[in-house]
All heavy atoms as TSV, in Angstrom:
chain	resi	resn	atom	element	x	y	z
A	1	MET	N	N	16.355	-22.045	-37.960
A	1	MET	CA	C	17.455	-22.559	-37.197
A	1	MET	C	C	17.949	-23.835	-37.877
A	1	MET	O	O	17.150	-24.676	-38.294
A	1	MET	CB	C	16.978	-22.854	-35.764
A	1	MET	CG	C	17.930	-23.692	-35.000
A	1	MET	SD	S	17.589	-24.091	-33.271
A	1	MET	CE	C	15.870	-24.068	-33.087
A	2	ASN	N	N	19.234	-23.980	-37.960
A	2	ASN	CA	C	19.839	-25.193	-38.512
A	2	ASN	C	C	20.281	-26.103	-37.382
A	2	ASN	O	O	20.843	-25.647	-36.384
A	2	ASN	CB	C	21.038	-24.855	-39.389
A	2	ASN	CG	C	20.622	-24.272	-40.705
A	2	ASN	OD1	O	19.508	-24.489	-41.166
A	2	ASN	ND2	N	21.508	-23.528	-41.321
A	3	ILE	N	N	20.022	-27.378	-37.555
A	3	ILE	CA	C	20.398	-28.383	-36.567
A	3	ILE	C	C	21.224	-29.449	-37.271
A	3	ILE	O	O	20.845	-29.939	-38.335
A	3	ILE	CB	C	19.154	-29.029	-35.923
A	3	ILE	CG1	C	18.323	-27.972	-35.217
A	3	ILE	CG2	C	19.566	-30.127	-34.958
A	3	ILE	CD1	C	17.026	-28.504	-34.660
A	4	ASN	N	N	22.341	-29.794	-36.681
A	4	ASN	CA	C	23.198	-30.847	-37.202
A	4	ASN	C	C	22.925	-32.107	-36.385
A	4	ASN	O	O	23.218	-32.142	-35.191
A	4	ASN	CB	C	24.667	-30.423	-37.100
A	4	ASN	CG	C	25.583	-31.292	-37.899
A	4	ASN	OD1	O	25.157	-32.008	-38.792
A	4	ASN	ND2	N	26.861	-31.225	-37.584
A	5	LEU	N	N	22.335	-33.113	-37.007
A	5	LEU	CA	C	22.065	-34.386	-36.340
A	5	LEU	C	C	23.338	-35.210	-36.379
A	5	LEU	O	O	23.857	-35.523	-37.450
A	5	LEU	CB	C	20.918	-35.115	-37.040
A	5	LEU	CG	C	19.626	-34.321	-37.217
A	5	LEU	CD1	C	18.594	-35.157	-37.963
A	5	LEU	CD2	C	19.092	-33.842	-35.890
A	6	LEU	N	N	23.860	-35.545	-35.223
A	6	LEU	CA	C	25.172	-36.185	-35.138
A	6	LEU	C	C	25.112	-37.704	-35.138
A	6	LEU	O	O	25.866	-38.364	-35.857
A	6	LEU	CB	C	25.897	-35.697	-33.883
A	6	LEU	CG	C	26.087	-34.188	-33.788
A	6	LEU	CD1	C	26.652	-33.815	-32.427
A	6	LEU	CD2	C	26.967	-33.701	-34.914
A	7	SER	N	N	24.242	-38.266	-34.308
A	7	SER	CA	C	24.161	-39.727	-34.200
A	7	SER	C	C	22.876	-40.118	-33.502
A	7	SER	O	O	22.200	-39.292	-32.908
A	7	SER	CB	C	25.358	-40.277	-33.419
A	7	SER	OG	O	25.325	-39.812	-32.084
A	8	CYS	N	N	22.586	-41.402	-33.564
A	8	CYS	CA	C	21.420	-41.953	-32.863
A	8	CYS	C	C	21.937	-43.017	-31.911
A	8	CYS	O	O	22.546	-43.995	-32.334
A	8	CYS	CB	C	20.428	-42.556	-33.851
A	8	CYS	SG	S	18.966	-43.230	-33.053
A	9	ASP	N	N	21.704	-42.792	-30.610
A	9	ASP	CA	C	22.228	-43.698	-29.587
A	9	ASP	C	C	21.246	-44.776	-29.161
A	9	ASP	O	O	21.524	-45.528	-28.233
A	9	ASP	CB	C	22.638	-42.899	-28.349
A	9	ASP	CG	C	23.819	-41.994	-28.626
A	9	ASP	OD1	O	24.594	-42.298	-29.555
A	9	ASP	OD2	O	23.963	-40.983	-27.919
A	10	ALA	N	N	20.106	-44.864	-29.821
A	10	ALA	CA	C	19.109	-45.865	-29.450
A	10	ALA	C	C	19.663	-47.265	-29.717
A	10	ALA	O	O	20.374	-47.490	-30.698
A	10	ALA	CB	C	17.830	-45.657	-30.242
A	11	GLN	N	N	19.331	-48.193	-28.839
A	11	GLN	CA	C	19.810	-49.561	-29.004
A	11	GLN	C	C	19.241	-50.187	-30.271
A	11	GLN	O	O	19.949	-50.862	-31.011
A	11	GLN	CB	C	19.437	-50.390	-27.780
A	11	GLN	CG	C	20.130	-51.710	-27.731
A	11	GLN	CD	C	19.918	-52.383	-26.390
A	11	GLN	OE1	O	18.929	-52.140	-25.704
A	11	GLN	NE2	N	20.853	-53.229	-26.015
A	12	ARG	N	N	17.955	-49.960	-30.511
A	12	ARG	CA	C	17.299	-50.421	-31.737
A	12	ARG	C	C	16.570	-49.231	-32.352
A	12	ARG	O	O	15.380	-49.029	-32.082
A	12	ARG	CB	C	16.298	-51.525	-31.437
A	12	ARG	CG	C	16.942	-52.804	-31.032
A	12	ARG	CD	C	15.886	-53.858	-30.877
A	12	ARG	NE	N	16.501	-55.134	-30.578
A	12	ARG	CZ	C	15.836	-56.212	-30.261
A	12	ARG	NH1	N	14.524	-56.162	-30.172
A	12	ARG	NH2	N	16.457	-57.330	-30.018
A	13	PRO	N	N	17.262	-48.444	-33.168
A	13	PRO	CA	C	16.619	-47.248	-33.732
A	13	PRO	C	C	15.448	-47.603	-34.651
A	13	PRO	O	O	15.535	-48.524	-35.452
A	13	PRO	CB	C	17.732	-46.558	-34.504
A	13	PRO	CG	C	18.837	-47.538	-34.618
A	13	PRO	CD	C	18.634	-48.601	-33.602
A	14	ASP	N	N	14.362	-46.872	-34.495
A	14	ASP	CA	C	13.159	-47.063	-35.301
A	14	ASP	C	C	13.261	-46.168	-36.535
A	14	ASP	O	O	13.019	-44.963	-36.450
A	14	ASP	CB	C	11.931	-46.726	-34.467
A	14	ASP	CG	C	10.630	-47.028	-35.185
A	14	ASP	OD1	O	10.663	-47.296	-36.404
A	14	ASP	OD2	O	9.581	-46.993	-34.525
A	15	LYS	N	N	13.635	-46.762	-37.657
A	15	LYS	CA	C	13.858	-45.997	-38.887
A	15	LYS	C	C	12.612	-45.239	-39.324
A	15	LYS	O	O	12.694	-44.085	-39.746
A	15	LYS	CB	C	14.323	-46.920	-40.008
A	15	LYS	CG	C	15.653	-47.567	-39.753
A	15	LYS	CD	C	15.988	-48.569	-40.824
A	15	LYS	CE	C	17.225	-49.358	-40.439
A	15	LYS	NZ	N	17.496	-50.432	-41.384
A	16	ARG	N	N	11.474	-45.868	-39.220
A	16	ARG	CA	C	10.223	-45.211	-39.635
A	16	ARG	C	C	9.891	-44.024	-38.742
A	16	ARG	O	O	9.465	-42.984	-39.223
A	16	ARG	CB	C	9.066	-46.199	-39.618
A	16	ARG	CG	C	9.146	-47.226	-40.704
A	16	ARG	CD	C	7.948	-48.142	-40.668
A	16	ARG	NE	N	8.157	-49.259	-41.578
A	16	ARG	CZ	C	7.580	-50.430	-41.464
A	16	ARG	NH1	N	6.738	-50.658	-40.475
A	16	ARG	NH2	N	7.819	-51.384	-42.321
A	17	ALA	N	N	10.088	-44.174	-37.447
A	17	ALA	CA	C	9.806	-43.082	-36.516
A	17	ALA	C	C	10.751	-41.907	-36.740
A	17	ALA	O	O	10.332	-40.745	-36.682
A	17	ALA	CB	C	9.900	-43.574	-35.075
A	18	ILE	N	N	12.012	-42.203	-36.999
A	18	ILE	CA	C	12.979	-41.133	-37.258
A	18	ILE	C	C	12.627	-40.407	-38.547
A	18	ILE	O	O	12.619	-39.173	-38.595
A	18	ILE	CB	C	14.419	-41.699	-37.309
A	18	ILE	CG1	C	14.825	-42.237	-35.934
A	18	ILE	CG2	C	15.403	-40.623	-37.774
A	18	ILE	CD1	C	16.116	-43.016	-35.926
A	19	ALA	N	N	12.307	-41.147	-39.600
A	19	ALA	CA	C	11.942	-40.524	-40.880
A	19	ALA	C	C	10.679	-39.683	-40.726
A	19	ALA	O	O	10.609	-38.562	-41.243
A	19	ALA	CB	C	11.757	-41.590	-41.954
A	20	ALA	N	N	9.697	-40.197	-40.000
A	20	ALA	CA	C	8.458	-39.433	-39.787
A	20	ALA	C	C	8.729	-38.165	-38.999
A	20	ALA	O	O	8.156	-37.100	-39.281
A	20	ALA	CB	C	7.435	-40.301	-39.065
A	21	CYS	N	N	9.617	-38.245	-38.036
A	21	CYS	CA	C	9.988	-37.077	-37.246
A	21	CYS	C	C	10.666	-36.031	-38.127
A	21	CYS	O	O	10.366	-34.839	-38.032
A	21	CYS	CB	C	10.914	-37.496	-36.112
A	21	CYS	SG	S	11.472	-36.145	-35.068
A	22	LEU	N	N	11.559	-36.468	-39.007
A	22	LEU	CA	C	12.240	-35.535	-39.907
A	22	LEU	C	C	11.263	-34.844	-40.850
A	22	LEU	O	O	11.385	-33.649	-41.109
A	22	LEU	CB	C	13.333	-36.255	-40.703
A	22	LEU	CG	C	14.540	-36.733	-39.896
A	22	LEU	CD1	C	15.530	-37.466	-40.802
A	22	LEU	CD2	C	15.209	-35.597	-39.184
A	23	VAL	N	N	10.291	-35.582	-41.357
A	23	VAL	CA	C	9.280	-34.986	-42.237
A	23	VAL	C	C	8.507	-33.911	-41.480
A	23	VAL	O	O	8.228	-32.839	-42.013
A	23	VAL	CB	C	8.316	-36.062	-42.780
A	23	VAL	CG1	C	7.109	-35.432	-43.445
A	23	VAL	CG2	C	9.039	-36.972	-43.761
A	24	GLU	N	N	8.201	-34.193	-40.231
A	24	GLU	CA	C	7.382	-33.271	-39.448
A	24	GLU	C	C	8.137	-32.027	-39.001
A	24	GLU	O	O	7.598	-30.929	-39.035
A	24	GLU	CB	C	6.830	-33.993	-38.223
A	24	GLU	CG	C	5.756	-33.198	-37.538
A	24	GLU	CD	C	4.891	-34.069	-36.667
A	24	GLU	OE1	O	4.577	-35.202	-37.061
A	24	GLU	OE2	O	4.546	-33.587	-35.586
A	25	ILE	N	N	9.399	-32.164	-38.599
A	25	ILE	CA	C	10.100	-31.019	-38.023
A	25	ILE	C	C	10.938	-30.231	-39.014
A	25	ILE	O	O	11.148	-29.040	-38.823
A	25	ILE	CB	C	10.987	-31.441	-36.825
A	25	ILE	CG1	C	12.142	-32.326	-37.258
A	25	ILE	CG2	C	10.156	-32.095	-35.754
A	25	ILE	CD1	C	13.154	-32.613	-36.180
A	26	ALA	N	N	11.439	-30.882	-40.066
A	26	ALA	CA	C	12.353	-30.207	-40.985
A	26	ALA	C	C	11.598	-29.458	-42.076
A	26	ALA	O	O	10.543	-29.894	-42.528
A	26	ALA	CB	C	13.300	-31.221	-41.616
A	27	SER	N	N	12.167	-28.349	-42.487
A	27	SER	CA	C	11.578	-27.561	-43.567
A	27	SER	C	C	11.926	-28.190	-44.908
A	27	SER	O	O	13.084	-28.547	-45.156
A	27	SER	CB	C	12.116	-26.136	-43.533
A	27	SER	OG	O	11.846	-25.533	-42.300
A	28	ASN	N	N	10.941	-28.340	-45.768
A	28	ASN	CA	C	11.134	-28.816	-47.144
A	28	ASN	C	C	11.776	-30.192	-47.231
A	28	ASN	O	O	12.675	-30.418	-48.041
A	28	ASN	CB	C	11.966	-27.815	-47.950
A	28	ASN	CG	C	11.297	-26.469	-48.033
A	28	ASN	OD1	O	10.076	-26.385	-48.142
A	28	ASN	ND2	N	12.077	-25.410	-47.964
A	29	VAL	N	N	11.321	-31.137	-46.410
A	29	VAL	CA	C	11.834	-32.507	-46.467
A	29	VAL	C	C	10.668	-33.431	-46.806
A	29	VAL	O	O	9.676	-33.483	-46.089
A	29	VAL	CB	C	12.487	-32.923	-45.133
A	29	VAL	CG1	C	12.853	-34.394	-45.149
A	29	VAL	CG2	C	13.721	-32.087	-44.868
A	30	SER	N	N	10.810	-34.149	-47.914
A	30	SER	CA	C	9.781	-35.105	-48.331
A	30	SER	C	C	9.997	-36.433	-47.624
A	30	SER	O	O	11.022	-36.655	-46.963
A	30	SER	CB	C	9.852	-35.313	-49.843
A	30	SER	OG	O	11.075	-35.936	-50.188
A	31	THR	N	N	9.057	-37.325	-47.780
A	31	THR	CA	C	9.147	-38.644	-47.156
A	31	THR	C	C	10.347	-39.426	-47.665
A	31	THR	O	O	11.067	-40.047	-46.880
A	31	THR	CB	C	7.850	-39.441	-47.417
A	31	THR	OG1	O	6.741	-38.663	-46.959
A	31	THR	CG2	C	7.861	-40.765	-46.687
A	32	SER	N	N	10.584	-39.382	-48.963
A	32	SER	CA	C	11.716	-40.131	-49.521
A	32	SER	C	C	13.050	-39.532	-49.075
A	32	SER	O	O	13.996	-40.267	-48.764
A	32	SER	CB	C	11.630	-40.183	-51.045
A	32	SER	OG	O	11.672	-38.888	-51.589
A	33	LEU	N	N	13.139	-38.210	-49.028
A	33	LEU	CA	C	14.363	-37.569	-48.557
A	33	LEU	C	C	14.591	-37.875	-47.083
A	33	LEU	O	O	15.724	-38.132	-46.661
A	33	LEU	CB	C	14.306	-36.056	-48.791
A	33	LEU	CG	C	15.516	-35.261	-48.304
A	33	LEU	CD1	C	16.804	-35.752	-48.949
A	33	LEU	CD2	C	15.310	-33.776	-48.563
A	34	ALA	N	N	13.527	-37.885	-46.293
A	34	ALA	CA	C	13.653	-38.210	-44.870
A	34	ALA	C	C	14.165	-39.632	-44.675
A	34	ALA	O	O	14.985	-39.875	-43.790
A	34	ALA	CB	C	12.311	-38.030	-44.175
A	35	SER	N	N	13.724	-40.555	-45.504
A	35	SER	CA	C	14.218	-41.939	-45.426
A	35	SER	C	C	15.706	-42.001	-45.743
A	35	SER	O	O	16.464	-42.704	-45.068
A	35	SER	CB	C	13.447	-42.834	-46.381
A	35	SER	OG	O	12.104	-42.906	-45.997
A	36	GLU	N	N	16.131	-41.264	-46.757
A	36	GLU	CA	C	17.553	-41.226	-47.110
A	36	GLU	C	C	18.378	-40.600	-45.996
A	36	GLU	O	O	19.451	-41.114	-45.641
A	36	GLU	CB	C	17.759	-40.431	-48.398
A	36	GLU	CG	C	17.306	-41.142	-49.642
A	36	GLU	CD	C	17.581	-40.326	-50.892
A	36	GLU	OE1	O	18.684	-39.746	-50.996
A	36	GLU	OE2	O	16.695	-40.263	-51.747
A	37	LEU	N	N	17.894	-39.490	-45.431
A	37	LEU	CA	C	18.612	-38.831	-44.342
A	37	LEU	C	C	18.699	-39.720	-43.116
A	37	LEU	O	O	19.720	-39.743	-42.420
A	37	LEU	CB	C	17.929	-37.503	-43.990
A	37	LEU	CG	C	17.978	-36.415	-45.054
A	37	LEU	CD1	C	17.164	-35.203	-44.613
A	37	LEU	CD2	C	19.396	-36.022	-45.394
A	38	THR	N	N	17.651	-40.488	-42.855
A	38	THR	CA	C	17.654	-41.427	-41.736
A	38	THR	C	C	18.736	-42.482	-41.927
A	38	THR	O	O	19.483	-42.791	-40.989
A	38	THR	CB	C	16.272	-42.102	-41.586
A	38	THR	OG1	O	15.300	-41.096	-41.338
A	38	THR	CG2	C	16.271	-43.117	-40.473
A	39	MET	N	N	18.832	-43.028	-43.116
A	39	MET	CA	C	19.859	-44.046	-43.382
A	39	MET	C	C	21.263	-43.458	-43.240
A	39	MET	O	O	22.157	-44.101	-42.683
A	39	MET	CB	C	19.667	-44.650	-44.774
A	39	MET	CG	C	18.383	-45.451	-44.918
A	39	MET	SD	S	18.146	-46.705	-43.639
A	39	MET	CE	C	19.524	-47.782	-43.946
A	40	ILE	N	N	21.453	-42.230	-43.717
A	40	ILE	CA	C	22.753	-41.564	-43.584
A	40	ILE	C	C	23.098	-41.390	-42.111
A	40	ILE	O	O	24.223	-41.657	-41.680
A	40	ILE	CB	C	22.742	-40.215	-44.326
A	40	ILE	CG1	C	22.656	-40.448	-45.833
A	40	ILE	CG2	C	23.972	-39.384	-43.976
A	40	ILE	CD1	C	22.373	-39.196	-46.643
A	41	LEU	N	N	22.118	-40.929	-41.326
A	41	LEU	CA	C	22.337	-40.724	-39.893
A	41	LEU	C	C	22.678	-42.031	-39.189
A	41	LEU	O	O	23.612	-42.090	-38.388
A	41	LEU	CB	C	21.092	-40.097	-39.268
A	41	LEU	CG	C	21.128	-39.868	-37.763
A	41	LEU	CD1	C	22.184	-38.834	-37.398
A	41	LEU	CD2	C	19.766	-39.433	-37.264
A	42	LEU	N	N	21.954	-43.090	-39.500
A	42	LEU	CA	C	22.186	-44.376	-38.836
A	42	LEU	C	C	23.496	-45.033	-39.260
A	42	LEU	O	O	24.021	-45.883	-38.536
A	42	LEU	CB	C	21.002	-45.314	-39.075
A	42	LEU	CG	C	19.685	-44.863	-38.434
A	42	LEU	CD1	C	18.572	-45.837	-38.772
A	42	LEU	CD2	C	19.832	-44.680	-36.932
A	43	GLU	N	N	24.023	-44.631	-40.419
A	43	GLU	CA	C	25.327	-45.136	-40.851
A	43	GLU	C	C	26.467	-44.412	-40.148
A	43	GLU	O	O	27.621	-44.810	-40.263
A	43	GLU	CB	C	25.473	-45.004	-42.360
A	43	GLU	CG	C	24.603	-45.973	-43.129
A	43	GLU	CD	C	24.621	-45.724	-44.627
A	43	GLU	OE1	O	25.292	-44.768	-45.081
A	43	GLU	OE2	O	23.944	-46.476	-45.344
A	44	GLY	N	N	26.142	-43.327	-39.427
A	44	GLY	CA	C	27.157	-42.633	-38.643
A	44	GLY	C	C	27.587	-41.283	-39.180
A	44	GLY	O	O	28.465	-40.648	-38.599
A	45	ASP	N	N	26.991	-40.835	-40.272
A	45	ASP	CA	C	27.353	-39.540	-40.828
A	45	ASP	C	C	26.378	-38.477	-40.325
A	45	ASP	O	O	25.176	-38.737	-40.199
A	45	ASP	CB	C	27.314	-39.573	-42.357
A	45	ASP	CG	C	28.374	-40.489	-42.931
A	45	ASP	OD1	O	29.492	-40.527	-42.369
A	45	ASP	OD2	O	28.090	-41.176	-43.928
A	46	PRO	N	N	26.870	-37.265	-40.054
A	46	PRO	CA	C	25.972	-36.204	-39.598
A	46	PRO	C	C	25.051	-35.722	-40.712
A	46	PRO	O	O	25.382	-35.816	-41.893
A	46	PRO	CB	C	26.928	-35.094	-39.152
A	46	PRO	CG	C	28.221	-35.379	-39.807
A	46	PRO	CD	C	28.262	-36.851	-40.083
A	47	VAL	N	N	23.880	-35.219	-40.318
A	47	VAL	CA	C	22.879	-34.726	-41.249
A	47	VAL	C	C	22.464	-33.336	-40.790
A	47	VAL	O	O	22.199	-33.113	-39.610
A	47	VAL	CB	C	21.645	-35.661	-41.266
A	47	VAL	CG1	C	20.536	-35.079	-42.111
A	47	VAL	CG2	C	22.028	-37.041	-41.762
A	48	ASP	N	N	22.417	-32.390	-41.719
A	48	ASP	CA	C	22.040	-31.016	-41.411
A	48	ASP	C	C	20.606	-30.771	-41.875
A	48	ASP	O	O	20.287	-31.056	-43.028
A	48	ASP	CB	C	23.004	-30.057	-42.116
A	48	ASP	CG	C	22.755	-28.611	-41.766
A	48	ASP	OD1	O	22.377	-28.340	-40.621
A	48	ASP	OD2	O	22.932	-27.747	-42.653
A	49	ILE	N	N	19.746	-30.288	-40.969
A	49	ILE	CA	C	18.373	-29.966	-41.336
A	49	ILE	C	C	18.046	-28.552	-40.882
A	49	ILE	O	O	18.708	-28.003	-39.997
A	49	ILE	CB	C	17.347	-30.954	-40.718
A	49	ILE	CG1	C	17.395	-30.922	-39.190
A	49	ILE	CG2	C	17.540	-32.351	-41.267
A	49	ILE	CD1	C	16.269	-31.688	-38.527
A	50	GLU	N	N	17.021	-27.970	-41.488
A	50	GLU	CA	C	16.555	-26.647	-41.103
A	50	GLU	C	C	15.178	-26.778	-40.467
A	50	GLU	O	O	14.307	-27.473	-40.987
A	50	GLU	CB	C	16.476	-25.736	-42.331
A	50	GLU	CG	C	16.112	-24.317	-41.992
A	50	GLU	CD	C	16.157	-23.406	-43.205
A	50	GLU	OE1	O	16.823	-23.756	-44.196
A	50	GLU	OE2	O	15.517	-22.355	-43.138
A	51	VAL	N	N	15.007	-26.112	-39.321
A	51	VAL	CA	C	13.755	-26.163	-38.562
A	51	VAL	C	C	13.262	-24.732	-38.388
A	51	VAL	O	O	14.048	-23.822	-38.126
A	51	VAL	CB	C	13.986	-26.820	-37.178
A	51	VAL	CG1	C	12.731	-26.815	-36.342
A	51	VAL	CG2	C	14.508	-28.229	-37.341
A	52	ASP	N	N	11.949	-24.537	-38.527
A	52	ASP	CA	C	11.371	-23.218	-38.265
A	52	ASP	C	C	11.608	-22.852	-36.807
A	52	ASP	O	O	11.475	-23.691	-35.918
A	52	ASP	CB	C	9.869	-23.212	-38.546
A	52	ASP	CG	C	9.560	-23.343	-40.033
A	52	ASP	OD1	O	10.408	-22.930	-40.849
A	52	ASP	OD2	O	8.479	-23.857	-40.370
A	53	ASP	N	N	11.946	-21.590	-36.568
A	53	ASP	CA	C	12.230	-21.145	-35.200
A	53	ASP	C	C	11.040	-21.348	-34.271
A	53	ASP	O	O	11.208	-21.663	-33.101
A	53	ASP	CB	C	12.651	-19.671	-35.198
A	53	ASP	CG	C	14.061	-19.491	-35.742
A	53	ASP	OD1	O	14.858	-20.440	-35.668
A	53	ASP	OD2	O	14.359	-18.397	-36.243
A	54	LYS	N	N	9.829	-21.187	-34.781
A	54	LYS	CA	C	8.643	-21.338	-33.916
A	54	LYS	C	C	8.424	-22.780	-33.481
A	54	LYS	O	O	7.788	-23.034	-32.470
A	54	LYS	CB	C	7.394	-20.816	-34.622
A	54	LYS	CG	C	7.033	-21.578	-35.875
A	54	LYS	CD	C	5.788	-21.048	-36.515
A	54	LYS	CE	C	5.517	-21.881	-37.752
A	54	LYS	NZ	N	4.163	-21.895	-38.142
A	55	ASP	N	N	8.966	-23.737	-34.221
A	55	ASP	CA	C	8.809	-25.163	-33.907
A	55	ASP	C	C	10.052	-25.768	-33.261
A	55	ASP	O	O	10.111	-26.979	-33.054
A	55	ASP	CB	C	8.497	-25.951	-35.181
A	55	ASP	CG	C	7.202	-25.533	-35.826
A	55	ASP	OD1	O	6.289	-25.104	-35.098
A	55	ASP	OD2	O	7.100	-25.628	-37.068
A	56	SER	N	N	11.025	-24.945	-32.929
A	56	SER	CA	C	12.314	-25.472	-32.487
A	56	SER	C	C	12.226	-26.243	-31.170
A	56	SER	O	O	12.858	-27.280	-31.020
A	56	SER	CB	C	13.346	-24.357	-32.377
A	56	SER	OG	O	12.932	-23.398	-31.420
A	57	GLY	N	N	11.434	-25.776	-30.223
A	57	GLY	CA	C	11.329	-26.469	-28.931
A	57	GLY	C	C	10.777	-27.867	-29.069
A	57	GLY	O	O	11.327	-28.828	-28.522
A	58	SER	N	N	9.678	-27.998	-29.792
A	58	SER	CA	C	9.081	-29.325	-29.967
A	58	SER	C	C	9.971	-30.214	-30.830
A	58	SER	O	O	10.019	-31.428	-30.628
A	58	SER	CB	C	7.681	-29.213	-30.561
A	58	SER	OG	O	7.722	-28.581	-31.819
A	59	ALA	N	N	10.684	-29.634	-31.787
A	59	ALA	CA	C	11.591	-30.419	-32.627
A	59	ALA	C	C	12.721	-31.008	-31.798
A	59	ALA	O	O	13.060	-32.191	-31.950
A	59	ALA	CB	C	12.152	-29.548	-33.746
A	60	LEU	N	N	13.289	-30.210	-30.912
A	60	LEU	CA	C	14.390	-30.695	-30.081
A	60	LEU	C	C	13.913	-31.775	-29.112
A	60	LEU	O	O	14.615	-32.759	-28.881
A	60	LEU	CB	C	15.033	-29.536	-29.318
A	60	LEU	CG	C	15.684	-28.455	-30.198
A	60	LEU	CD1	C	16.246	-27.348	-29.340
A	60	LEU	CD2	C	16.733	-29.041	-31.115
A	61	ARG	N	N	12.708	-31.629	-28.572
A	61	ARG	CA	C	12.143	-32.677	-27.700
A	61	ARG	C	C	11.946	-33.982	-28.469
A	61	ARG	O	O	12.232	-35.064	-27.959
A	61	ARG	CB	C	10.823	-32.209	-27.092
A	61	ARG	CG	C	10.982	-31.300	-25.902
A	61	ARG	CD	C	9.663	-31.075	-25.186
A	61	ARG	NE	N	8.670	-30.414	-26.021
A	61	ARG	CZ	C	8.598	-29.104	-26.238
A	61	ARG	NH1	N	9.475	-28.311	-25.678
A	61	ARG	NH2	N	7.646	-28.592	-26.994
A	62	ALA	N	N	11.446	-33.871	-29.696
A	62	ALA	CA	C	11.221	-35.072	-30.513
A	62	ALA	C	C	12.537	-35.783	-30.808
A	62	ALA	O	O	12.610	-37.015	-30.772
A	62	ALA	CB	C	10.515	-34.697	-31.811
A	63	LEU	N	N	13.585	-35.027	-31.077
A	63	LEU	CA	C	14.893	-35.635	-31.348
A	63	LEU	C	C	15.445	-36.326	-30.110
A	63	LEU	O	O	15.983	-37.434	-30.195
A	63	LEU	CB	C	15.868	-34.569	-31.851
A	63	LEU	CG	C	15.555	-33.977	-33.222
A	63	LEU	CD1	C	16.494	-32.818	-33.518
A	63	LEU	CD2	C	15.624	-35.029	-34.306
A	64	ARG	N	N	15.306	-35.688	-28.953
A	64	ARG	CA	C	15.778	-36.316	-27.715
A	64	ARG	C	C	15.008	-37.598	-27.421
A	64	ARG	O	O	15.576	-38.585	-26.951
A	64	ARG	CB	C	15.665	-35.341	-26.546
A	64	ARG	CG	C	16.726	-34.255	-26.560
A	64	ARG	CD	C	16.759	-33.493	-25.250
A	64	ARG	NE	N	15.512	-32.820	-24.963
A	64	ARG	CZ	C	15.222	-31.559	-25.292
A	64	ARG	NH1	N	16.109	-30.836	-25.943
A	64	ARG	NH2	N	14.058	-31.031	-24.968
A	65	LYS	N	N	13.712	-37.597	-27.701
A	65	LYS	CA	C	12.882	-38.788	-27.458
A	65	LYS	C	C	13.347	-39.969	-28.305
A	65	LYS	O	O	13.272	-41.121	-27.880
A	65	LYS	CB	C	11.425	-38.467	-27.763
A	65	LYS	CG	C	10.468	-39.559	-27.418
A	65	LYS	CD	C	9.042	-39.148	-27.653
A	65	LYS	CE	C	8.099	-40.278	-27.310
A	65	LYS	NZ	N	6.703	-39.893	-27.548
A	66	LEU	N	N	13.853	-39.681	-29.502
A	66	LEU	CA	C	14.352	-40.726	-30.389
A	66	LEU	C	C	15.834	-41.036	-30.157
A	66	LEU	O	O	16.441	-41.787	-30.918
A	66	LEU	CB	C	14.130	-40.321	-31.850
A	66	LEU	CG	C	12.674	-40.247	-32.289
A	66	LEU	CD1	C	12.558	-39.580	-33.656
A	66	LEU	CD2	C	12.065	-41.642	-32.337
A	67	SER	N	N	16.425	-40.469	-29.120
A	67	SER	CA	C	17.846	-40.669	-28.758
A	67	SER	C	C	18.790	-40.183	-29.851
A	67	SER	O	O	19.811	-40.820	-30.125
A	67	SER	CB	C	18.128	-42.135	-28.431
A	67	SER	OG	O	17.346	-42.556	-27.349
A	68	ILE	N	N	18.451	-39.073	-30.474
A	68	ILE	CA	C	19.294	-38.495	-31.517
A	68	ILE	C	C	20.099	-37.354	-30.917
A	68	ILE	O	O	19.535	-36.420	-30.336
A	68	ILE	CB	C	18.443	-37.996	-32.704
A	68	ILE	CG1	C	17.729	-39.184	-33.355
A	68	ILE	CG2	C	19.312	-37.254	-33.716
A	68	ILE	CD1	C	16.777	-38.804	-34.457
A	69	ASP	N	N	21.412	-37.456	-31.022
A	69	ASP	CA	C	22.297	-36.379	-30.577
A	69	ASP	C	C	22.360	-35.320	-31.657
A	69	ASP	O	O	22.445	-35.643	-32.856
A	69	ASP	CB	C	23.705	-36.904	-30.311
A	69	ASP	CG	C	23.765	-37.797	-29.089
A	69	ASP	OD1	O	22.953	-37.591	-28.161
A	69	ASP	OD2	O	24.629	-38.687	-29.063
A	70	TYR	N	N	22.348	-34.071	-31.251
A	70	TYR	CA	C	22.331	-32.973	-32.209
A	70	TYR	C	C	23.124	-31.795	-31.685
A	70	TYR	O	O	23.452	-31.738	-30.497
A	70	TYR	CB	C	20.886	-32.524	-32.492
A	70	TYR	CG	C	20.163	-32.040	-31.265
A	70	TYR	CD1	C	20.249	-30.716	-30.864
A	70	TYR	CD2	C	19.401	-32.914	-30.498
A	70	TYR	CE1	C	19.601	-30.272	-29.717
A	70	TYR	CE2	C	18.756	-32.481	-29.366
A	70	TYR	CZ	C	18.857	-31.160	-28.976
A	70	TYR	OH	O	18.220	-30.723	-27.846
A	71	GLU	N	N	23.451	-30.870	-32.578
A	71	GLU	CA	C	24.009	-29.591	-32.191
A	71	GLU	C	C	23.313	-28.509	-32.985
A	71	GLU	O	O	22.950	-28.717	-34.138
A	71	GLU	CB	C	25.531	-29.544	-32.402
A	71	GLU	CG	C	25.969	-29.571	-33.845
A	71	GLU	CD	C	27.481	-29.520	-33.998
A	71	GLU	OE1	O	28.199	-29.334	-32.983
A	71	GLU	OE2	O	27.940	-29.635	-35.134
A	72	ILE	N	N	23.091	-27.384	-32.326
A	72	ILE	CA	C	22.415	-26.266	-32.969
A	72	ILE	C	C	23.466	-25.413	-33.664
A	72	ILE	O	O	24.474	-25.044	-33.059
A	72	ILE	CB	C	21.626	-25.447	-31.935
A	72	ILE	CG1	C	20.562	-26.326	-31.289
A	72	ILE	CG2	C	21.021	-24.211	-32.575
A	72	ILE	CD1	C	19.850	-25.703	-30.118
A	73	ILE	N	N	23.212	-25.108	-34.923
A	73	ILE	CA	C	24.118	-24.290	-35.718
A	73	ILE	C	C	23.462	-22.928	-35.885
A	73	ILE	O	O	22.325	-22.831	-36.322
A	73	ILE	CB	C	24.372	-24.916	-37.101
A	73	ILE	CG1	C	24.944	-26.316	-36.935
A	73	ILE	CG2	C	25.316	-24.043	-37.917
A	73	ILE	CD1	C	25.018	-27.089	-38.210
A	74	GLU	N	N	24.163	-21.892	-35.549
A	74	GLU	CA	C	23.607	-20.532	-35.651
A	74	GLU	C	C	23.481	-20.090	-37.069
A	74	GLU	O	O	24.111	-20.411	-37.956
A	74	GLU	CB	C	24.489	-19.534	-34.888
A	74	GLU	CG	C	24.535	-19.848	-33.417
A	74	GLU	CD	C	23.200	-19.710	-32.711
A	74	GLU	OE1	O	22.409	-18.826	-33.064
A	74	GLU	OE2	O	22.940	-20.523	-31.818
């Protein structure tokens, strides 16, 4: 499943927590790539990631916990 991360509405976004979340939920994302994607997201640009279908529920919960707005792309 592809997920488009739109924005982060947290008052003080935790860059490390977001990057760690991306490493854990996204397919084929390294730590350095997750850091870059986090910076792109926090600058206001959308980020597209791929998540395994079996992990999709927990991935979406983790994103909501970090106040990240997303849309599911079929």
